[in-house]
PyMOL Python script that loads the backbone (N, CA, C, O; Angstrom):
from pymol import cmd

cmd.read_pdbstr("""\
ATOM      1  N   MET A   1     -20.528   4.296   8.613  1.00  0.00           N
ATOM      2  CA  MET A   1     -19.645   3.151   7.953  1.00  0.00           C
ATOM      3  C   MET A   1     -19.837   1.749   8.621  1.00  0.00           C
ATOM      4  O   MET A   1     -19.658   1.212   9.714  1.00  0.00           O
ATOM      5  N   ASP A   2     -20.380   1.398   7.147  1.00  0.00           N
ATOM      6  CA  ASP A   2     -20.439  -0.306   7.174  1.00  0.00           C
ATOM      7  C   ASP A   2     -19.548  -1.562   7.484  1.00  0.00           C
ATOM      8  O   ASP A   2     -18.417  -1.166   7.767  1.00  0.00           O
ATOM      9  N   GLN A   3     -19.608  -2.452   7.516  1.00  0.00           N
ATOM     10  CA  GLN A   3     -18.614  -3.565   7.874  1.00  0.00           C
ATOM     11  C   GLN A   3     -17.921  -3.512   6.462  1.00  0.00           C
ATOM     12  O   GLN A   3     -16.713  -3.295   6.374  1.00  0.00           O
ATOM     13  N   GLN A   4     -18.844  -3.747   5.182  1.00  0.00           N
ATOM     14  CA  GLN A   4     -18.506  -3.704   4.071  1.00  0.00           C
ATOM     15  C   GLN A   4     -17.096  -2.499   3.876  1.00  0.00           C
ATOM     16  O   GLN A   4     -15.965  -2.650   3.415  1.00  0.00           O
ATOM     17  N   GLN A   5     -17.861  -1.216   4.513  1.00  0.00           N
ATOM     18  CA  GLN A   5     -16.926  -0.075   3.343  1.00  0.00           C
ATOM     19  C   GLN A   5     -15.388  -0.180   4.332  1.00  0.00           C
ATOM     20  O   GLN A   5     -14.302   0.248   3.940  1.00  0.00           O
ATOM     21  N   ALA A   6     -15.664  -0.926   5.813  1.00  0.00           N
ATOM     22  CA  ALA A   6     -14.208  -0.890   6.631  1.00  0.00           C
ATOM     23  C   ALA A   6     -12.975  -1.690   5.882  1.00  0.00           C
ATOM     24  O   ALA A   6     -11.803  -1.376   5.676  1.00  0.00           O
ATOM     25  N   ASP A   7     -13.997  -3.231   5.466  1.00  0.00           N
ATOM     26  CA  ASP A   7     -13.443  -4.113   4.878  1.00  0.00           C
ATOM     27  C   ASP A   7     -13.115  -3.907   3.687  1.00  0.00           C
ATOM     28  O   ASP A   7     -12.317  -4.806   3.424  1.00  0.00           O
ATOM     29  N   GLN A   8     -13.340  -2.810   2.176  1.00  0.00           N
ATOM     30  CA  GLN A   8     -12.810  -2.271   1.446  1.00  0.00           C
ATOM     31  C   GLN A   8     -11.825  -1.239   1.930  1.00  0.00           C
ATOM     32  O   GLN A   8     -10.657  -1.345   1.553  1.00  0.00           O
ATOM     33  N   ILE A   9     -12.128  -0.387   2.616  1.00  0.00           N
ATOM     34  CA  ILE A   9     -10.590   0.423   3.143  1.00  0.00           C
ATOM     35  C   ILE A   9      -9.367  -0.612   3.874  1.00  0.00           C
ATOM     36  O   ILE A   9      -8.368   0.025   4.208  1.00  0.00           O
ATOM     37  N   ARG A  10      -9.338  -1.378   4.023  1.00  0.00           N
ATOM     38  CA  ARG A  10      -8.536  -2.238   5.016  1.00  0.00           C
ATOM     39  C   ARG A  10      -7.976  -2.615   4.021  1.00  0.00           C
ATOM     40  O   ARG A  10      -6.814  -2.248   3.840  1.00  0.00           O
ATOM     41  N   ASN A  11      -8.765  -3.642   2.869  1.00  0.00           N
ATOM     42  CA  ASN A  11      -8.035  -3.773   1.911  1.00  0.00           C
ATOM     43  C   ASN A  11      -7.058  -3.044   0.846  1.00  0.00           C
ATOM     44  O   ASN A  11      -6.058  -3.568   0.355  1.00  0.00           O
ATOM     45  N   ASN A  12      -7.507  -1.808   0.592  1.00  0.00           N
ATOM     46  CA  ASN A  12      -6.665  -1.116  -0.070  1.00  0.00           C
ATOM     47  C   ASN A  12      -5.438  -0.687   0.643  1.00  0.00           C
ATOM     48  O   ASN A  12      -4.320  -0.596   0.137  1.00  0.00           O
ATOM     49  N   VAL A  13      -5.785  -0.418   1.949  1.00  0.00           N
ATOM     50  CA  VAL A  13      -4.642   0.273   2.820  1.00  0.00           C
ATOM     51  C   VAL A  13      -3.264  -1.364   2.280  1.00  0.00           C
ATOM     52  O   VAL A  13      -2.190  -1.223   1.694  1.00  0.00           O
ATOM     53  N   ARG A  14      -3.852  -2.598   2.736  1.00  0.00           N
ATOM     54  CA  ARG A  14      -2.877  -3.885   2.680  1.00  0.00           C
ATOM     55  C   ARG A  14      -2.381  -2.955   1.156  1.00  0.00           C
ATOM     56  O   ARG A  14      -1.417  -2.211   0.980  1.00  0.00           O
ATOM     57  N   ASP A  15      -3.532  -3.391   0.182  1.00  0.00           N
ATOM     58  CA  ASP A  15      -2.884  -3.015  -1.164  1.00  0.00           C
ATOM     59  C   ASP A  15      -1.578  -2.399  -1.390  1.00  0.00           C
ATOM     60  O   ASP A  15      -0.711  -2.866  -2.128  1.00  0.00           O
ATOM     61  N   SER A  16      -1.455  -0.885  -0.430  1.00  0.00           N
ATOM     62  CA  SER A  16      -0.885  -0.161  -1.307  1.00  0.00           C
ATOM     63  C   SER A  16       0.508  -0.511  -0.338  1.00  0.00           C
ATOM     64  O   SER A  16       1.644  -0.316  -0.768  1.00  0.00           O
ATOM     65  N   TYR A  17       0.237  -1.038   0.986  1.00  0.00           N
ATOM     66  CA  TYR A  17       0.996  -1.167   1.823  1.00  0.00           C
ATOM     67  C   TYR A  17       2.615  -2.409   1.007  1.00  0.00           C
ATOM     68  O   TYR A  17       3.845  -2.354   0.973  1.00  0.00           O
ATOM     69  N   SER A  18       1.359  -3.482   0.446  1.00  0.00           N
ATOM     70  CA  SER A  18       2.324  -4.361  -0.461  1.00  0.00           C
ATOM     71  C   SER A  18       2.740  -3.759  -1.480  1.00  0.00           C
ATOM     72  O   SER A  18       3.912  -4.032  -1.740  1.00  0.00           O
ATOM     73  N   LYS A  19       2.174  -2.930  -2.277  1.00  0.00           N
ATOM     74  CA  LYS A  19       3.138  -2.133  -2.809  1.00  0.00           C
ATOM     75  C   LYS A  19       4.401  -1.662  -2.703  1.00  0.00           C
ATOM     76  O   LYS A  19       5.400  -2.148  -3.233  1.00  0.00           O
ATOM     77  N   VAL A  20       4.333  -0.559  -1.903  1.00  0.00           N
ATOM     78  CA  VAL A  20       5.588   0.099  -1.110  1.00  0.00           C
ATOM     79  C   VAL A  20       6.641  -0.930  -0.725  1.00  0.00           C
ATOM     80  O   VAL A  20       7.827  -0.639  -0.879  1.00  0.00           O
ATOM     81  N   ALA A  21       6.241  -2.267  -0.171  1.00  0.00           N
ATOM     82  CA  ALA A  21       7.009  -3.318   0.230  1.00  0.00           C
ATOM     83  C   ALA A  21       7.652  -3.908  -0.777  1.00  0.00           C
ATOM     84  O   ALA A  21       8.624  -4.615  -0.509  1.00  0.00           O
ATOM     85  N   GLU A  22       7.145  -3.694  -2.416  1.00  0.00           N
ATOM     86  CA  GLU A  22       7.481  -4.517  -3.330  1.00  0.00           C
ATOM     87  C   GLU A  22       8.442  -3.523  -4.024  1.00  0.00           C
ATOM     88  O   GLU A  22       9.462  -3.883  -4.610  1.00  0.00           O
ATOM     89  N   ALA A  23       8.139  -2.585  -3.938  1.00  0.00           N
ATOM     90  CA  ALA A  23       9.029  -1.334  -4.311  1.00  0.00           C
ATOM     91  C   ALA A  23      10.753  -1.293  -3.796  1.00  0.00           C
ATOM     92  O   ALA A  23      11.808  -1.371  -4.426  1.00  0.00           O
ATOM     93  N   ASP A  24      10.277  -1.065  -1.722  1.00  0.00           N
ATOM     94  CA  ASP A  24      11.920  -0.986  -1.301  1.00  0.00           C
ATOM     95  C   ASP A  24      12.216  -2.663  -1.894  1.00  0.00           C
ATOM     96  O   ASP A  24      13.016  -2.397  -2.791  1.00  0.00           O
ATOM     97  N   ASN A  25      12.055  -4.218  -1.933  1.00  0.00           N
ATOM     98  CA  ASN A  25      12.936  -5.411  -2.081  1.00  0.00           C
ATOM     99  C   ASN A  25      13.473  -5.343  -3.504  1.00  0.00           C
ATOM    100  O   ASN A  25      14.271  -6.184  -3.919  1.00  0.00           O
ATOM    101  N   GLU A  26      12.820  -3.863  -4.588  1.00  0.00           N
ATOM    102  CA  GLU A  26      13.434  -3.448  -5.956  1.00  0.00           C
ATOM    103  C   GLU A  26      14.814  -2.940  -5.636  1.00  0.00           C
ATOM    104  O   GLU A  26      15.646  -3.111  -6.527  1.00  0.00           O
ATOM    105  N   GLY A  27      15.222  -2.330  -4.501  1.00  0.00           N
ATOM    106  CA  GLY A  27      16.349  -1.807  -3.967  1.00  0.00           C
ATOM    107  C   GLY A  27      16.487  -0.468  -4.115  1.00  0.00           C
ATOM    108  O   GLY A  27      17.530   0.124  -3.836  1.00  0.00           O
ATOM    109  N   ASP A  28      15.100   0.270  -4.709  1.00  0.00           N
ATOM    110  CA  ASP A  28      14.949   1.745  -5.357  1.00  0.00           C
ATOM    111  C   ASP A  28      15.224   2.593  -3.376  1.00  0.00           C
ATOM    112  O   ASP A  28      15.390   3.769  -3.055  1.00  0.00           O
ATOM    113  N   GLY A  29      15.185   1.913  -2.918  1.00  0.00           N
ATOM    114  CA  GLY A  29      14.475   2.614  -1.646  1.00  0.00           C
ATOM    115  C   GLY A  29      13.778   4.042  -1.175  1.00  0.00           C
ATOM    116  O   GLY A  29      13.822   4.878  -0.272  1.00  0.00           O
ATOM    117  N   CYS A  30      13.121   3.744  -2.386  1.00  0.00           N
ATOM    118  CA  CYS A  30      12.338   5.259  -1.869  1.00  0.00           C
ATOM    119  C   CYS A  30      10.868   4.815  -2.018  1.00  0.00           C
ATOM    120  O   CYS A  30      10.214   5.826  -2.275  1.00  0.00           O
ATOM    121  N   GLY A  31      10.055   3.697  -1.962  1.00  0.00           N
ATOM    122  CA  GLY A  31       9.411   2.639  -2.073  1.00  0.00           C
ATOM    123  C   GLY A  31       8.185   3.317  -3.156  1.00  0.00           C
ATOM    124  O   GLY A  31       8.292   3.259  -4.381  1.00  0.00           O
ATOM    125  N   VAL A  32       7.072   3.933  -2.465  1.00  0.00           N
ATOM    126  CA  VAL A  32       6.433   4.471  -4.147  1.00  0.00           C
ATOM    127  C   VAL A  32       6.575   5.367  -4.688  1.00  0.00           C
ATOM    128  O   VAL A  32       6.085   6.364  -4.157  1.00  0.00           O
ATOM    129  N   ALA A  33       7.256   5.554  -5.938  1.00  0.00           N
ATOM    130  CA  ALA A  33       7.575   6.925  -7.011  1.00  0.00           C
ATOM    131  C   ALA A  33       7.305   8.059  -6.161  1.00  0.00           C
ATOM    132  O   ALA A  33       8.331   8.633  -5.795  1.00  0.00           O
ATOM    133  N   SER A  34       6.389   8.473  -5.807  1.00  0.00           N
ATOM    134  CA  SER A  34       5.678   9.586  -5.180  1.00  0.00           C
ATOM    135  C   SER A  34       6.803  10.422  -4.162  1.00  0.00           C
ATOM    136  O   SER A  34       7.177  11.595  -4.144  1.00  0.00           O
ATOM    137  N   SER A  35       7.184   9.079  -3.232  1.00  0.00           N
ATOM    138  CA  SER A  35       7.615  10.042  -1.945  1.00  0.00           C
ATOM    139  C   SER A  35      10.177  10.101  -2.494  1.00  0.00           C
ATOM    140  O   SER A  35      11.221  10.231  -1.854  1.00  0.00           O
ATOM    141  N   CYS A  36       9.689   9.864  -4.232  1.00  0.00           N
ATOM    142  CA  CYS A  36      11.027  10.368  -3.896  1.00  0.00           C
ATOM    143  C   CYS A  36      11.519  11.752  -3.871  1.00  0.00           C
ATOM    144  O   CYS A  36      12.687  11.986  -3.561  1.00  0.00           O
TER     145      CYS A  36
END
""", "prot")
cmd.dss("prot")
cmd.show_as("cartoon", "prot")
cmd.util.cbc("prot")
cmd.orient("prot")
């Protein structure tokens, strides 16, 4: 795996976590819909 792939994966992970955090902030308490 080269550096660019590693960066892309990190960006995807950060993106996913930010979406979960936003959902939690809206007060539904279950993050992403698939976890409900």
